[in-house]
Structure formats: C-alpha cells, structure tokens
mmCIF entry with sequence, helices, sheets and N, C-alpha, C, O atoms, coordinates in Angstrom:
data_MODEL
# 
_entry.id   MODEL 
# 
_entity.id                         1 
_entity.type                       polymer 
_entity.pdbx_number_of_molecules   1 
# 
_entity_poly.entity_id                      1 
_entity_poly.type                           'polypeptide(L)' 
_entity_poly.nstd_linkage                   no 
_entity_poly.nstd_monomer                   no 
_entity_poly.pdbx_seq_one_letter_code       MIEAQQPILNLTRSPTVMPTVHDRGVTIFNKIVEKLSEDELTGK 
_entity_poly.pdbx_seq_one_letter_code_can   MIEAQQPILNLTRSPTVMPTVHDRGVTIFNKIVEKLSEDELTGK 
_entity_poly.pdbx_strand_id                 A 
# 
loop_
_entity_poly_seq.entity_id 
_entity_poly_seq.num 
_entity_poly_seq.mon_id 
_entity_poly_seq.hetero 
1 1  MET n 
1 2  ILE n 
1 3  GLU n 
1 4  ALA n 
1 5  GLN n 
1 6  GLN n 
1 7  PRO n 
1 8  ILE n 
1 9  LEU n 
1 10 ASN n 
1 11 LEU n 
1 12 THR n 
1 13 ARG n 
1 14 SER n 
1 15 PRO n 
1 16 THR n 
1 17 VAL n 
1 18 MET n 
1 19 PRO n 
1 20 THR n 
1 21 VAL n 
1 22 HIS n 
1 23 ASP n 
1 24 ARG n 
1 25 GLY n 
1 26 VAL n 
1 27 THR n 
1 28 ILE n 
1 29 PHE n 
1 30 ASN n 
1 31 LYS n 
1 32 ILE n 
1 33 VAL n 
1 34 GLU n 
1 35 LYS n 
1 36 LEU n 
1 37 SER n 
1 38 GLU n 
1 39 ASP n 
1 40 GLU n 
1 41 LEU n 
1 42 THR n 
1 43 GLY n 
1 44 LYS n 
# 
_struct_asym.id          A 
_struct_asym.entity_id   1 
# 
loop_
_struct_conf.conf_type_id 
_struct_conf.id 
_struct_conf.pdbx_PDB_helix_id 
_struct_conf.beg_label_comp_id 
_struct_conf.beg_label_asym_id 
_struct_conf.beg_label_seq_id 
_struct_conf.pdbx_beg_PDB_ins_code 
_struct_conf.end_label_comp_id 
_struct_conf.end_label_asym_id 
_struct_conf.end_label_seq_id 
_struct_conf.pdbx_end_PDB_ins_code 
_struct_conf.beg_auth_comp_id 
_struct_conf.beg_auth_asym_id 
_struct_conf.beg_auth_seq_id 
_struct_conf.end_auth_comp_id 
_struct_conf.end_auth_asym_id 
_struct_conf.end_auth_seq_id 
_struct_conf.pdbx_PDB_helix_class 
_struct_conf.details 
_struct_conf.pdbx_PDB_helix_length 
HELX_P HELX_P1 AA1 ILE A 2  ? LEU A 11 ? ILE A 2  LEU A 11 1 ? 10 
HELX_P HELX_P2 AA2 VAL A 21 ? ASP A 23 ? VAL A 21 ASP A 23 5 ? 3  
HELX_P HELX_P3 AA3 ARG A 24 ? THR A 42 ? ARG A 24 THR A 42 1 ? 19 
# 
_struct_conf_type.id          HELX_P 
_struct_conf_type.criteria    ? 
_struct_conf_type.reference   ? 
# 
loop_
_atom_site.group_PDB 
_atom_site.id 
_atom_site.type_symbol 
_atom_site.label_atom_id 
_atom_site.label_alt_id 
_atom_site.label_comp_id 
_atom_site.label_asym_id 
_atom_site.label_entity_id 
_atom_site.label_seq_id 
_atom_site.pdbx_PDB_ins_code 
_atom_site.Cartn_x 
_atom_site.Cartn_y 
_atom_site.Cartn_z 
_atom_site.occupancy 
_atom_site.B_iso_or_equiv 
_atom_site.pdbx_formal_charge 
_atom_site.auth_seq_id 
_atom_site.auth_comp_id 
_atom_site.auth_asym_id 
_atom_site.auth_atom_id 
_atom_site.pdbx_PDB_model_num 
ATOM 1   N N  . MET A 1 1  ? 11.326 12.372 -12.563 1.00 0.00 ? 1  MET A N  1 
ATOM 2   C CA . MET A 1 1  ? 10.839 11.105 -12.009 1.00 0.00 ? 1  MET A CA 1 
ATOM 3   C C  . MET A 1 1  ? 9.484  11.348 -11.328 1.00 0.00 ? 1  MET A C  1 
ATOM 4   O O  . MET A 1 1  ? 8.566  10.549 -11.509 1.00 0.00 ? 1  MET A O  1 
ATOM 5   N N  . ILE A 1 2  ? 9.341  12.400 -10.572 1.00 0.00 ? 2  ILE A N  1 
ATOM 6   C CA . ILE A 1 2  ? 8.079  12.597 -9.865  1.00 0.00 ? 2  ILE A CA 1 
ATOM 7   C C  . ILE A 1 2  ? 6.967  12.848 -10.835 1.00 0.00 ? 2  ILE A C  1 
ATOM 8   O O  . ILE A 1 2  ? 5.848  12.374 -10.639 1.00 0.00 ? 2  ILE A O  1 
ATOM 9   N N  . GLU A 1 3  ? 7.272  13.626 -11.937 1.00 0.00 ? 3  GLU A N  1 
ATOM 10  C CA . GLU A 1 3  ? 6.192  13.845 -12.956 1.00 0.00 ? 3  GLU A CA 1 
ATOM 11  C C  . GLU A 1 3  ? 5.792  12.544 -13.673 1.00 0.00 ? 3  GLU A C  1 
ATOM 12  O O  . GLU A 1 3  ? 4.644  12.366 -14.078 1.00 0.00 ? 3  GLU A O  1 
ATOM 13  N N  . ALA A 1 4  ? 6.742  11.674 -13.812 1.00 0.00 ? 4  ALA A N  1 
ATOM 14  C CA . ALA A 1 4  ? 6.458  10.374 -14.447 1.00 0.00 ? 4  ALA A CA 1 
ATOM 15  C C  . ALA A 1 4  ? 5.605  9.520  -13.528 1.00 0.00 ? 4  ALA A C  1 
ATOM 16  O O  . ALA A 1 4  ? 4.803  8.729  -14.024 1.00 0.00 ? 4  ALA A O  1 
ATOM 17  N N  . GLN A 1 5  ? 5.742  9.643  -12.170 1.00 0.00 ? 5  GLN A N  1 
ATOM 18  C CA . GLN A 1 5  ? 4.932  8.819  -11.250 1.00 0.00 ? 5  GLN A CA 1 
ATOM 19  C C  . GLN A 1 5  ? 3.553  9.340  -11.132 1.00 0.00 ? 5  GLN A C  1 
ATOM 20  O O  . GLN A 1 5  ? 2.640  8.558  -10.870 1.00 0.00 ? 5  GLN A O  1 
ATOM 21  N N  . GLN A 1 6  ? 3.326  10.635 -11.310 1.00 0.00 ? 6  GLN A N  1 
ATOM 22  C CA . GLN A 1 6  ? 2.048  11.248 -11.052 1.00 0.00 ? 6  GLN A CA 1 
ATOM 23  C C  . GLN A 1 6  ? 0.894  10.626 -11.848 1.00 0.00 ? 6  GLN A C  1 
ATOM 24  O O  . GLN A 1 6  ? -0.169 10.411 -11.265 1.00 0.00 ? 6  GLN A O  1 
ATOM 25  N N  . PRO A 1 7  ? 1.038  10.326 -13.137 1.00 0.00 ? 7  PRO A N  1 
ATOM 26  C CA . PRO A 1 7  ? -0.060 9.626  -13.907 1.00 0.00 ? 7  PRO A CA 1 
ATOM 27  C C  . PRO A 1 7  ? -0.439 8.333  -13.255 1.00 0.00 ? 7  PRO A C  1 
ATOM 28  O O  . PRO A 1 7  ? -1.628 8.019  -13.204 1.00 0.00 ? 7  PRO A O  1 
ATOM 29  N N  . ILE A 1 8  ? 0.492  7.564  -12.756 1.00 0.00 ? 8  ILE A N  1 
ATOM 30  C CA . ILE A 1 8  ? 0.240  6.321  -12.139 1.00 0.00 ? 8  ILE A CA 1 
ATOM 31  C C  . ILE A 1 8  ? -0.514 6.504  -10.799 1.00 0.00 ? 8  ILE A C  1 
ATOM 32  O O  . ILE A 1 8  ? -1.442 5.761  -10.481 1.00 0.00 ? 8  ILE A O  1 
ATOM 33  N N  . LEU A 1 9  ? -0.086 7.502  -10.048 1.00 0.00 ? 9  LEU A N  1 
ATOM 34  C CA . LEU A 1 9  ? -0.826 7.804  -8.776  1.00 0.00 ? 9  LEU A CA 1 
ATOM 35  C C  . LEU A 1 9  ? -2.277 8.263  -9.069  1.00 0.00 ? 9  LEU A C  1 
ATOM 36  O O  . LEU A 1 9  ? -3.181 7.969  -8.286  1.00 0.00 ? 9  LEU A O  1 
ATOM 37  N N  . ASN A 1 10 ? -2.490 8.938  -10.123 1.00 0.00 ? 10 ASN A N  1 
ATOM 38  C CA . ASN A 1 10 ? -3.815 9.515  -10.510 1.00 0.00 ? 10 ASN A CA 1 
ATOM 39  C C  . ASN A 1 10 ? -4.708 8.294  -10.834 1.00 0.00 ? 10 ASN A C  1 
ATOM 40  O O  . ASN A 1 10 ? -5.912 8.371  -10.588 1.00 0.00 ? 10 ASN A O  1 
ATOM 41  N N  . LEU A 1 11 ? -4.195 7.199  -11.360 1.00 0.00 ? 11 LEU A N  1 
ATOM 42  C CA . LEU A 1 11 ? -4.985 6.065  -11.727 1.00 0.00 ? 11 LEU A CA 1 
ATOM 43  C C  . LEU A 1 11 ? -5.165 5.023  -10.640 1.00 0.00 ? 11 LEU A C  1 
ATOM 44  O O  . LEU A 1 11 ? -5.961 4.092  -10.761 1.00 0.00 ? 11 LEU A O  1 
ATOM 45  N N  . THR A 1 12 ? -4.411 5.207  -9.592  1.00 0.00 ? 12 THR A N  1 
ATOM 46  C CA . THR A 1 12 ? -4.496 4.264  -8.441  1.00 0.00 ? 12 THR A CA 1 
ATOM 47  C C  . THR A 1 12 ? -5.541 4.806  -7.387  1.00 0.00 ? 12 THR A C  1 
ATOM 48  O O  . THR A 1 12 ? -5.484 5.949  -6.933  1.00 0.00 ? 12 THR A O  1 
ATOM 49  N N  . ARG A 1 13 ? -6.464 3.911  -7.057  1.00 0.00 ? 13 ARG A N  1 
ATOM 50  C CA . ARG A 1 13 ? -7.497 4.346  -6.121  1.00 0.00 ? 13 ARG A CA 1 
ATOM 51  C C  . ARG A 1 13 ? -7.002 4.772  -4.785  1.00 0.00 ? 13 ARG A C  1 
ATOM 52  O O  . ARG A 1 13 ? -7.313 5.886  -4.365  1.00 0.00 ? 13 ARG A O  1 
ATOM 53  N N  . SER A 1 14 ? -6.271 3.986  -4.101  1.00 0.00 ? 14 SER A N  1 
ATOM 54  C CA . SER A 1 14 ? -5.730 4.422  -2.775  1.00 0.00 ? 14 SER A CA 1 
ATOM 55  C C  . SER A 1 14 ? -4.232 4.203  -2.732  1.00 0.00 ? 14 SER A C  1 
ATOM 56  O O  . SER A 1 14 ? -3.762 3.219  -2.160  1.00 0.00 ? 14 SER A O  1 
ATOM 57  N N  . PRO A 1 15 ? -3.463 5.130  -3.344  1.00 0.00 ? 15 PRO A N  1 
ATOM 58  C CA . PRO A 1 15 ? -2.006 4.857  -3.381  1.00 0.00 ? 15 PRO A CA 1 
ATOM 59  C C  . PRO A 1 15 ? -1.384 5.032  -2.019  1.00 0.00 ? 15 PRO A C  1 
ATOM 60  O O  . PRO A 1 15 ? -1.649 5.967  -1.264  1.00 0.00 ? 15 PRO A O  1 
ATOM 61  N N  . THR A 1 16 ? -0.539 4.062  -1.769  1.00 0.00 ? 16 THR A N  1 
ATOM 62  C CA . THR A 1 16 ? 0.198  4.022  -0.480  1.00 0.00 ? 16 THR A CA 1 
ATOM 63  C C  . THR A 1 16 ? 1.618  4.598  -0.662  1.00 0.00 ? 16 THR A C  1 
ATOM 64  O O  . THR A 1 16 ? 2.374  4.147  -1.521  1.00 0.00 ? 16 THR A O  1 
ATOM 65  N N  . VAL A 1 17 ? 1.952  5.575  0.141   1.00 0.00 ? 17 VAL A N  1 
ATOM 66  C CA . VAL A 1 17 ? 3.188  6.182  0.028   1.00 0.00 ? 17 VAL A CA 1 
ATOM 67  C C  . VAL A 1 17 ? 4.148  5.384  0.943   1.00 0.00 ? 17 VAL A C  1 
ATOM 68  O O  . VAL A 1 17 ? 3.860  5.143  2.115   1.00 0.00 ? 17 VAL A O  1 
ATOM 69  N N  . MET A 1 18 ? 5.280  4.993  0.371   1.00 0.00 ? 18 MET A N  1 
ATOM 70  C CA . MET A 1 18 ? 6.278  4.196  1.122   1.00 0.00 ? 18 MET A CA 1 
ATOM 71  C C  . MET A 1 18 ? 7.469  5.082  1.332   1.00 0.00 ? 18 MET A C  1 
ATOM 72  O O  . MET A 1 18 ? 8.262  5.302  0.418   1.00 0.00 ? 18 MET A O  1 
ATOM 73  N N  . PRO A 1 19 ? 7.607  5.629  2.622   1.00 0.00 ? 19 PRO A N  1 
ATOM 74  C CA . PRO A 1 19 ? 8.709  6.439  2.937   1.00 0.00 ? 19 PRO A CA 1 
ATOM 75  C C  . PRO A 1 19 ? 10.018 5.680  2.909   1.00 0.00 ? 19 PRO A C  1 
ATOM 76  O O  . PRO A 1 19 ? 10.043 4.500  3.258   1.00 0.00 ? 19 PRO A O  1 
ATOM 77  N N  . THR A 1 20 ? 11.121 6.324  2.501   1.00 0.00 ? 20 THR A N  1 
ATOM 78  C CA . THR A 1 20 ? 12.426 5.763  2.497   1.00 0.00 ? 20 THR A CA 1 
ATOM 79  C C  . THR A 1 20 ? 13.195 6.366  3.688   1.00 0.00 ? 20 THR A C  1 
ATOM 80  O O  . THR A 1 20 ? 12.672 7.224  4.398   1.00 0.00 ? 20 THR A O  1 
ATOM 81  N N  . VAL A 1 21 ? 14.397 5.923  3.889   1.00 0.00 ? 21 VAL A N  1 
ATOM 82  C CA . VAL A 1 21 ? 15.239 6.423  4.931   1.00 0.00 ? 21 VAL A CA 1 
ATOM 83  C C  . VAL A 1 21 ? 15.504 7.876  4.800   1.00 0.00 ? 21 VAL A C  1 
ATOM 84  O O  . VAL A 1 21 ? 15.859 8.537  5.777   1.00 0.00 ? 21 VAL A O  1 
ATOM 85  N N  . HIS A 1 22 ? 15.336 8.414  3.578   1.00 0.00 ? 22 HIS A N  1 
ATOM 86  C CA . HIS A 1 22 ? 15.606 9.839  3.236   1.00 0.00 ? 22 HIS A CA 1 
ATOM 87  C C  . HIS A 1 22 ? 14.442 10.654 3.822   1.00 0.00 ? 22 HIS A C  1 
ATOM 88  O O  . HIS A 1 22 ? 14.574 11.859 4.036   1.00 0.00 ? 22 HIS A O  1 
ATOM 89  N N  . ASP A 1 23 ? 13.358 10.026 4.066   1.00 0.00 ? 23 ASP A N  1 
ATOM 90  C CA . ASP A 1 23 ? 12.113 10.765 4.526   1.00 0.00 ? 23 ASP A CA 1 
ATOM 91  C C  . ASP A 1 23 ? 11.977 10.737 6.061   1.00 0.00 ? 23 ASP A C  1 
ATOM 92  O O  . ASP A 1 23 ? 10.955 11.157 6.606   1.00 0.00 ? 23 ASP A O  1 
ATOM 93  N N  . ARG A 1 24 ? 12.963 10.264 6.712   1.00 0.00 ? 24 ARG A N  1 
ATOM 94  C CA . ARG A 1 24 ? 12.908 10.075 8.166   1.00 0.00 ? 24 ARG A CA 1 
ATOM 95  C C  . ARG A 1 24 ? 12.546 11.390 8.899   1.00 0.00 ? 24 ARG A C  1 
ATOM 96  O O  . ARG A 1 24 ? 11.698 11.352 9.791   1.00 0.00 ? 24 ARG A O  1 
ATOM 97  N N  . GLY A 1 25 ? 13.136 12.521 8.569   1.00 0.00 ? 25 GLY A N  1 
ATOM 98  C CA . GLY A 1 25 ? 12.791 13.720 9.262   1.00 0.00 ? 25 GLY A CA 1 
ATOM 99  C C  . GLY A 1 25 ? 11.446 14.129 9.048   1.00 0.00 ? 25 GLY A C  1 
ATOM 100 O O  . GLY A 1 25 ? 10.807 14.608 9.985   1.00 0.00 ? 25 GLY A O  1 
ATOM 101 N N  . VAL A 1 26 ? 10.921 13.988 7.866   1.00 0.00 ? 26 VAL A N  1 
ATOM 102 C CA . VAL A 1 26 ? 9.481  14.384 7.594   1.00 0.00 ? 26 VAL A CA 1 
ATOM 103 C C  . VAL A 1 26 ? 8.582  13.407 8.349   1.00 0.00 ? 26 VAL A C  1 
ATOM 104 O O  . VAL A 1 26 ? 7.583  13.811 8.944   1.00 0.00 ? 26 VAL A O  1 
ATOM 105 N N  . THR A 1 27 ? 8.939  12.114 8.323   1.00 0.00 ? 27 THR A N  1 
ATOM 106 C CA . THR A 1 27 ? 8.100  11.133 9.118   1.00 0.00 ? 27 THR A CA 1 
ATOM 107 C C  . THR A 1 27 ? 7.985  11.434 10.560  1.00 0.00 ? 27 THR A C  1 
ATOM 108 O O  . THR A 1 27 ? 6.894  11.417 11.130  1.00 0.00 ? 27 THR A O  1 
ATOM 109 N N  . ILE A 1 28 ? 9.169  11.728 11.196  1.00 0.00 ? 28 ILE A N  1 
ATOM 110 C CA . ILE A 1 28 ? 9.198  12.081 12.618  1.00 0.00 ? 28 ILE A CA 1 
ATOM 111 C C  . ILE A 1 28 ? 8.382  13.280 12.855  1.00 0.00 ? 28 ILE A C  1 
ATOM 112 O O  . ILE A 1 28 ? 7.587  13.313 13.793  1.00 0.00 ? 28 ILE A O  1 
ATOM 113 N N  . PHE A 1 29 ? 8.549  14.301 12.019  1.00 0.00 ? 29 PHE A N  1 
ATOM 114 C CA . PHE A 1 29 ? 7.740  15.572 12.192  1.00 0.00 ? 29 PHE A CA 1 
ATOM 115 C C  . PHE A 1 29 ? 6.256  15.306 12.096  1.00 0.00 ? 29 PHE A C  1 
ATOM 116 O O  . PHE A 1 29 ? 5.501  15.858 12.896  1.00 0.00 ? 29 PHE A O  1 
ATOM 117 N N  . ASN A 1 30 ? 5.798  14.502 11.174  1.00 0.00 ? 30 ASN A N  1 
ATOM 118 C CA . ASN A 1 30 ? 4.399  14.150 11.038  1.00 0.00 ? 30 ASN A CA 1 
ATOM 119 C C  . ASN A 1 30 ? 3.922  13.417 12.228  1.00 0.00 ? 30 ASN A C  1 
ATOM 120 O O  . ASN A 1 30 ? 2.803  13.687 12.665  1.00 0.00 ? 30 ASN A O  1 
ATOM 121 N N  . LYS A 1 31 ? 4.676  12.488 12.818  1.00 0.00 ? 31 LYS A N  1 
ATOM 122 C CA . LYS A 1 31 ? 4.245  11.797 13.934  1.00 0.00 ? 31 LYS A CA 1 
ATOM 123 C C  . LYS A 1 31 ? 4.122  12.713 15.235  1.00 0.00 ? 31 LYS A C  1 
ATOM 124 O O  . LYS A 1 31 ? 3.238  12.548 16.076  1.00 0.00 ? 31 LYS A O  1 
ATOM 125 N N  . ILE A 1 32 ? 5.061  13.648 15.304  1.00 0.00 ? 32 ILE A N  1 
ATOM 126 C CA . ILE A 1 32 ? 4.939  14.629 16.403  1.00 0.00 ? 32 ILE A CA 1 
ATOM 127 C C  . ILE A 1 32 ? 3.755  15.508 16.288  1.00 0.00 ? 32 ILE A C  1 
ATOM 128 O O  . ILE A 1 32 ? 3.066  15.766 17.275  1.00 0.00 ? 32 ILE A O  1 
ATOM 129 N N  . VAL A 1 33 ? 3.496  15.982 15.091  1.00 0.00 ? 33 VAL A N  1 
ATOM 130 C CA . VAL A 1 33 ? 2.339  16.864 14.864  1.00 0.00 ? 33 VAL A CA 1 
ATOM 131 C C  . VAL A 1 33 ? 1.027  16.079 15.175  1.00 0.00 ? 33 VAL A C  1 
ATOM 132 O O  . VAL A 1 33 ? 0.094  16.607 15.780  1.00 0.00 ? 33 VAL A O  1 
ATOM 133 N N  . GLU A 1 34 ? 1.004  14.778 14.725  1.00 0.00 ? 34 GLU A N  1 
ATOM 134 C CA . GLU A 1 34 ? -0.181 13.951 14.998  1.00 0.00 ? 34 GLU A CA 1 
ATOM 135 C C  . GLU A 1 34 ? -0.446 13.766 16.457  1.00 0.00 ? 34 GLU A C  1 
ATOM 136 O O  . GLU A 1 34 ? -1.572 13.875 16.944  1.00 0.00 ? 34 GLU A O  1 
ATOM 137 N N  . LYS A 1 35 ? 0.675  13.470 17.162  1.00 0.00 ? 35 LYS A N  1 
ATOM 138 C CA . LYS A 1 35 ? 0.626  13.236 18.661  1.00 0.00 ? 35 LYS A CA 1 
ATOM 139 C C  . LYS A 1 35 ? 0.209  14.527 19.385  1.00 0.00 ? 35 LYS A C  1 
ATOM 140 O O  . LYS A 1 35 ? -0.576 14.461 20.331  1.00 0.00 ? 35 LYS A O  1 
ATOM 141 N N  . LEU A 1 36 ? 0.702  15.668 18.975  1.00 0.00 ? 36 LEU A N  1 
ATOM 142 C CA . LEU A 1 36 ? 0.311  16.930 19.603  1.00 0.00 ? 36 LEU A CA 1 
ATOM 143 C C  . LEU A 1 36 ? -1.138 17.195 19.333  1.00 0.00 ? 36 LEU A C  1 
ATOM 144 O O  . LEU A 1 36 ? -1.861 17.652 20.218  1.00 0.00 ? 36 LEU A O  1 
ATOM 145 N N  . SER A 1 37 ? -1.578 16.920 18.139  1.00 0.00 ? 37 SER A N  1 
ATOM 146 C CA . SER A 1 37 ? -3.003 17.204 17.736  1.00 0.00 ? 37 SER A CA 1 
ATOM 147 C C  . SER A 1 37 ? -3.967 16.244 18.631  1.00 0.00 ? 37 SER A C  1 
ATOM 148 O O  . SER A 1 37 ? -5.008 16.681 19.122  1.00 0.00 ? 37 SER A O  1 
ATOM 149 N N  . GLU A 1 38 ? -3.554 14.958 18.793  1.00 0.00 ? 38 GLU A N  1 
ATOM 150 C CA . GLU A 1 38 ? -4.334 14.102 19.596  1.00 0.00 ? 38 GLU A CA 1 
ATOM 151 C C  . GLU A 1 38 ? -4.382 14.503 21.074  1.00 0.00 ? 38 GLU A C  1 
ATOM 152 O O  . GLU A 1 38 ? -5.431 14.454 21.716  1.00 0.00 ? 38 GLU A O  1 
ATOM 153 N N  . ASP A 1 39 ? -3.218 14.899 21.593  1.00 0.00 ? 39 ASP A N  1 
ATOM 154 C CA . ASP A 1 39 ? -3.161 15.414 22.938  1.00 0.00 ? 39 ASP A CA 1 
ATOM 155 C C  . ASP A 1 39 ? -4.096 16.666 23.063  1.00 0.00 ? 39 ASP A C  1 
ATOM 156 O O  . ASP A 1 39 ? -4.855 16.777 24.026  1.00 0.00 ? 39 ASP A O  1 
ATOM 157 N N  . GLU A 1 40 ? -4.032 17.512 22.167  1.00 0.00 ? 40 GLU A N  1 
ATOM 158 C CA . GLU A 1 40 ? -4.841 18.771 22.233  1.00 0.00 ? 40 GLU A CA 1 
ATOM 159 C C  . GLU A 1 40 ? -6.399 18.406 22.312  1.00 0.00 ? 40 GLU A C  1 
ATOM 160 O O  . GLU A 1 40 ? -7.161 18.909 23.138  1.00 0.00 ? 40 GLU A O  1 
ATOM 161 N N  . LEU A 1 41 ? -6.768 17.473 21.353  1.00 0.00 ? 41 LEU A N  1 
ATOM 162 C CA . LEU A 1 41 ? -8.142 17.030 21.368  1.00 0.00 ? 41 LEU A CA 1 
ATOM 163 C C  . LEU A 1 41 ? -8.640 16.309 22.628  1.00 0.00 ? 41 LEU A C  1 
ATOM 164 O O  . LEU A 1 41 ? -9.792 16.445 23.039  1.00 0.00 ? 41 LEU A O  1 
ATOM 165 N N  . THR A 1 42 ? -7.750 15.561 23.200  1.00 0.00 ? 42 THR A N  1 
ATOM 166 C CA . THR A 1 42 ? -8.110 14.754 24.417  1.00 0.00 ? 42 THR A CA 1 
ATOM 167 C C  . THR A 1 42 ? -7.804 15.565 25.710  1.00 0.00 ? 42 THR A C  1 
ATOM 168 O O  . THR A 1 42 ? -8.184 15.119 26.793  1.00 0.00 ? 42 THR A O  1 
ATOM 169 N N  . GLY A 1 43 ? -7.137 16.728 25.630  1.00 0.00 ? 43 GLY A N  1 
ATOM 170 C CA . GLY A 1 43 ? -6.914 17.589 26.791  1.00 0.00 ? 43 GLY A CA 1 
ATOM 171 C C  . GLY A 1 43 ? -5.698 17.062 27.617  1.00 0.00 ? 43 GLY A C  1 
ATOM 172 O O  . GLY A 1 43 ? -5.594 17.326 28.815  1.00 0.00 ? 43 GLY A O  1 
ATOM 173 N N  . LYS A 1 44 ? -4.843 16.359 26.987  1.00 0.00 ? 44 LYS A N  1 
ATOM 174 C CA . LYS A 1 44 ? -3.632 15.898 27.741  1.00 0.00 ? 44 LYS A CA 1 
ATOM 175 C C  . LYS A 1 44 ? -2.537 16.965 27.836  1.00 0.00 ? 44 LYS A C  1 
ATOM 176 O O  . LYS A 1 44 ? -1.486 16.720 28.429  1.00 0.00 ? 44 LYS A O  1 
# 
C-alpha cells in the first residue's frame, strides 16, 4: 500500500500527512522533540 501511495505523493506539490490514532506515539514524540528544540534555542 505504501509503495502504491508514493507515486501520488511524488506528484503532489505539498502533500499533507494525516496521522491516525495508530500514529499517536510518533506524534507525541515529535511534539516533545519540537518543544525541547524550541526551549534550547530560546534558553528556557
């Protein structure tokens, strides 16, 4: 399925990834990393 989706993603200018409930762990991890990076840049 992923291989079938790739050609469509390649043709789409700005594809939007729509996370599902199964991506919750990855989504939370990415938000934590983003917050830590922002805190590091701002010196918090």
